[in-house]
KETI-34787 format. One record per residue: x, y, z of N, C-alpha, C in turn. Coordinates in steps of 0.1 Angstrom, whole numbers, plus 5000, padded with zeros to 4 digits. Each point is the difference from the previous one (the first is absolute). Layout:
KETI-34787
XYZXYZXYZ;...
***
This chain:
KETI-34787
261139374191499349874997499849925013;498749965002499749935012500449854998;500249945011500449865000499049925008;499849874997499149915007500749925009;499549985012500649915010499049905004;500549885004499149895004499550025014;498849965003499550015013500949935010;500150065012500949955010499349885007;500949915005499549895008499450055013;498949945004499350055012500549945013;500849905000500449945012501050085007;499950025013501050085008501349925002;501150074999501349935002500149965015;500949915003500149945013500850105010;501050074994500850085009499250135004;500350045012499250125005501050105007;499550125001500850115007499150095008;500450045012499250095008500050144993;498850054998499950134993498950085006;500250144999498950095003499150004988;498850065001499150014989500750094989;500650115005500750094990501149924992;500849925007501049934993499449894990;498949945004499349914991499550064988;499550125001499650084988501150034991;501150055005501250034992500549874993;500049895007500449874994499149974989;498750015001499149974990500350084987;500250135002500250094988501349974993;501049965009501349964994499949884991;499249905005499849884993499250024987;499050095001499250034988500850074989;500850095005500950084990501049904993;500649915008501049914995499349904990;498849965003499449894992499350064987;499550125000499250044989500550144996;500650024988500550134996498950104997;498849965000498950094998499550075013;500549955011499650065013500850135002;499350115003500750125003499450065012;500850075008499650075012500250154999;499050075004500250155001498950065009;500350125004499150085009500850115007;499450055010500650125007501149955009;501250044996501349975008500349855001;499549924991500349855001501449974995;500650094992501349964994501250035008;500450135001501250035007499949985015;498850045005499849995015499549875004;499449924991499549875004498650015006;499250114997498750015006500050065013;498850065004500050075013500249905012;499649874998500349905010501149914996;500850034990501149934995499749864996;498849984994499749864996500649974986;500550104993500649974987501550035001;500650005012501450035002500949904992;500950054993501049924993499649954986;498750014997499549954987500550084988;500050135001500550084989501549974997;500749995010501549974999500249874993;499149905003500249874994499449984986;498950074997499349984987500150124991;500550125005500250114991498850105000;500250124995499150105001498849994989;500249914991499049984990498949905005;500349935011499049905005499550045014;500850085007499650055014500350155000;499050085000500250144999499050095007;500450125003499150105007499150064990;498850045005499050074992499850145007;499450094992499650135007498949975010;499750105008498949995010498750024994;499549904993498850004993499349875000;499249975009499349875001499249964988;499450104994499249984988500949964989;501250074999500949964989500749875002;500249965013500649875002499149894996;498850015005499049894997499650004985;499850124994499650014986501149954991;501250035003501149954991500249855001;499749945012500049865002499049924991;498950074998498949944991500649984986;500650104995500549994986501249895000;500850005010501149915000499549855001;499049985008499449875002499449954987;499350094993499349974987501049964989;501250055002501149974989500849895004;499749935011500849875003500950015012;500250125006500850005012499149965012;500749985012499349975012500550105011;499450124999500550115009499549975015;500950035009499749995014500250145005;499050085003500250145004499750025015;500650095006499950035014499550145002;498950025008499550135005500550015014;500450125005500650015013499249965011;498750035000499049965011498749984994;499249925007498649974996499250134999;500350105008499350125000500350094988;501049954992500450084988499449934987;499349905002499549934988498950084993;499350095007498850064994500350084987;501150074999500250064987500149904988;500549885004500149894989498749924999;499050025009498949925000499250014987;500050114993499350024988500649904989;501349995000500649904991499649865003;500049975013499649865005498649974996;499150095003498549974997499750014986;500650104993499650034986500849924989;501249965004500849934990500649875004;500750005011500649875005499049895000;498950025006499049905002499249964988;500150084989499049984989500749964987;501349994999500649974987499749874994;499949895008499649874995498650014994;499150065007498650024995500050094987;500750115002499950104989500649954987;501049925001500749944988499449874996;498949965006499349874997501049885002;500950015010500949905003501350004992;500250104991501250004993501250055008;499850095010501050055008499749965015;501049985007499949995015500950105006;499950025013500950105007500649935012;501049914997500749935011501050095007;499450085009500850105008499749985015;501050045008499850005015500250145005;499050055008500150135007500249975014;501250035005500449985014499950135008;499649995013500250115009499849965014;500750075009499949985015498750075004;499449945010498750055006499949975015;499050055006499749975014500750095010;499549995013500450095010500949925011;500150075011500749945011501550045001;500550094991501450035000500250155001;499050075005500150155003500450084988;499449984989500350094988498950104999;500050084989499050104999498849954993;499050094999498649974996499949914987;500650044989499849934987500949884999;500749975011501049884999499449885007;498750015005499549895008498749934993;499750054988498749954994500149854997;498849945001499849864996498949994990;500350024987499050034990499649874992;500149885007499749884992498649994994;499050065007498649994995499850084987;500750114998500050074987500449904988;501149935003500549924989499249874998;499549945012499249884999498750034993;499550125000498850044994500150024985;501349994995500350044986500249874992;499049964992500149874992501250004991;500749894999501249994992501350015007;499950045013501350015008500049905011;501149935002500249915011500750075011;499649975012500450075012500749895010;501350035002500849905008500650075012;499849945012500550065012500749895009;501349984999500749905008500150045015;500149905008500250035015501249945005;500949934992501249945005501050004989;501349995004501150004990499949894990;499749885004499949894991498950034989;498850045005498950034991500450124991;500650105006500350124992500949974988;501049925001500849964989499349924990;499349895004499249924991498950074993;499350095007498950074994500550114990;501150065003500550104991500549944987;500649885001500549934988498849954992;498949965007498849964993499350124993;500150115007499450124994500750054988;501349995000500850044988499749914988;499849875003499749904990498650024994;499150055008498650004996499850094988;499049954991499850074988499150135002;499550025012499150115002500650095010;499550135001500650095010499849975014;501050025008499949975015500450125008;499250035010500450115009500549925013;501350035004500649935010500350085012;499349985011500050075012501249955009;500850095005501149965009499950085013;499749935011499750075013501350065006;500050135002501250065005500549945013;499149985009500449955014500649864999;499649924989500549864999501450004993;500450104993501250004992501249945008;500250045012501249955008499649965014;498749985002499649965014499849855001;499949934988499849855001501149944991;500449885005501049924993499649855000;500349934990499749865000500949934989;500149875000500749924990499350014987;500850054990499450024986500849914991;499349924992500649914990500950084990;501249954997500950074991499649964986;500450084990499749984987498650044996;499649964988498850054994498849915004;499050065006498749925002498950105000;498849954999498850095000499049955010;499250095005498849975008498850034992;499149914997498950034990499150115005;499650094991499150105003498649945002;499350045010498649945002500049895010;501149975006500149895010500450055013;499050005010500350055013500749905008;500350035013500749915009499450015014;500049895007499549995014501350025008;500050125007501250035008500049945014;498849985006499849945013498749925000;500049885005498849924999499349995013;498650014999499250005012498649964995;499149975010498749964997498850095005;500450115007499050085006499650134993;501050074994499850124994500850014987;499550054989500850034988500450155001;501250024998500550144999500750014987;499650104992500550034986500750135000;501350004996500850125000501049994989;500650124996501050004990501150105003;501149994994501150105003500549995014;500350125006500550015013499049955011;498750004996499049955009500049855003;500749934992500249865002500849985013;501150085001500949995012499250045012;499250114999499250055011499049895005;499349944990499049895003500749885006;501249974995500749885005500350025015;500450125004500250025014498749985008;498950054995498749985006499649855001;500349934989499749864999500849915010;501350045002500849935010499550025014;499650135003499550035013498649935002;499249994990498749945001500249855003;501049944993500349865002500349965014;500750105007500449985014498750005009;499050064995498750015007499049894996;500549914992499249894995499150024988;500350114993499250044988500949974987;499449934991500749964988499750104989;501050074995499850104989500649944987;499150004990500449964986500350124993;501350034999500550134993500349984986;499250074991500149994986500650124994;501149984992500650114992499749984985;499150084994499749984986501250014991;501050085004501250034991499650094989;499049964992499550094989498550035002;499650124999498650045001499349984987;500850024989499549964986501149934993;499849884997498949915003500049965015;498849975005499849975014499849855001;500649945010499949865003498749985009;498950014994498749995007499849865006;500549904993499849865004500749985014;501250055002500649995013499350075011;499550124997499250085010498749925004;499349954990498749945003500349875007;501149934997500349885007500250035015;500750115003500350035014498750055007;499150074993498850055006499149885003;499949904991499249885003500549935012;501350015003500549935012499850085013;500150134999499950085013498650065002;499450054990498750065002500050155005;501350055002500150135005501250074993;499850134996501050064992500450145005;501350045000500550135002500950044988;499850114994500850054989500750125004;501350004997500950115005500850064989;499950144998500950064990500350145004;501150064994500550135004499150114993;499449974989499250114993498850045008;499350104996498950055007498849904999;499150015009498949905002499050004988;499550124997498950014990500549974986;499449894994500449964987501449944999;500649975011501349935000499849864995;501149934996499849874994499549905009;500150035013499349915010498549994998;499450114996498650004997499649904989;500950004990499849904988500149865005;501049975008500149865005498849975009;499650095008498849985009498849974991;499850074989498949984991500149864994;501249964996500149874993499749895010;500450025013499749905010498549995002;499350115000498650005002499349934988;500550024988499449944988500249854999;501249965005500449864998500049915012;500050065012500149925012499150055012;498950074996499250065011499549895010;499749884996499549905009501049945009;501350034997501149965009500250105011;499650124998500350105010499249995013;500850015011499349995013500050145007;500550104993500150145005500250094988;499750135002500350104989501550014998;500450034987501450024997500450135006;501250015006500550125006501250054992;500250135000501250064993500850085010;501349994999500950095008500850074989;499950145000500650074989500550145005;500650074991500350145002498650085001;499950105009498850075001499750084987;498850044997499650074988500550155000;501250025004500650144999500750024987;500249894993500849994987501550035003;500450115006501450035002500549955013;501249955000500649955012500550125008;499949995014500550115008501650005000;500550115004501550024999500749925011;501149964997501149955009499649935013;500150065011499949935013498649935002;499050054994498749945002499549924988;500949984990499749924988499549865004;500649945010499749865003498549985005;499550115005498649995005499049974989;500350044988499149994989500149864993;501049925003500249874994499549895009;499449904994499749885008501249955008;499849985013501049945009499549865004;501049925005499649875005498850005010;500050105009499050025010498650024994;500050084989498750024993499549874993;500949934995499649874993499649905011;500750005011499649915011498650035005;499750135001498650055004499049954990;500250014987499149964990499849855001;501049925002499949865002499149965012;500250085011499249975011498550044997;499850114993498650044997499349904991;500749954990499449914991499749865006;500849965010499749885007498850015010;499850135005498950025010498750034993;500050034987498850034993499049894999;
***
């Protein structure tokens, strides 16, 4: 029998604690499990082992094997079973081991997860969250570095969330679990334990569809998400020392997209650089570029530039992996180019 819980208050508590992004995600799932008996966690190795990156460590011991449990190695089965559970009133949070492993489950996402509200004429929704680590820069193997956000953003009915900081990761994950529609939640591998910040304690949410201005400037708009926010922040600080003001925008969610914040920044600067880890062709940066052209073409003083993974699709192995990812120097070069155009 499912139980109904009241919506959580949105105000962030006053007390804070320094956390990594990994710890913030664990905290979010702990709070969600404690608050709502319909929340369940499962996936490959999430129970006994706590997940390949230990993000669910300790949760099975605390909440039991009926609510936090391991699944077989079947991405299609993990996602497909979550559809049925969500339709029956549960709020499954499932984990796939890597972004490069989502493809066997993509049929379920595109054919079922995204369509149930429409297919049932609004009688059923699928309030589920699909989590997975993604991105490069940590010297893993080929299928462990993918950044497949464009596949999901192109699929109507799915929300796409990509946090870049511990505070956002916790609030966005709790908002995703609350959401009545399916959410795909990207967790950047390099950010798991490389960034720390003060995170509010207790239950709070960060609204989906609301971006944030990470660094304020008046000369160039730089748009980035996930680990690329940290990369671009380094470039922005260096540019500031040279007298160049960078307006760094983190959308936080690609679907829904905070287009209003982006256009506000473009109107102020007139120059735009978009940075992402995924390949260049048909990457989500192209969609943002098109939206800027449609809504703010008369504000532009130069062509929109993109800094991305090259169109090789696959990340190179180990020692040369970092050459394929946007680096602060590459972003700095694009900023210089767009100012000189």
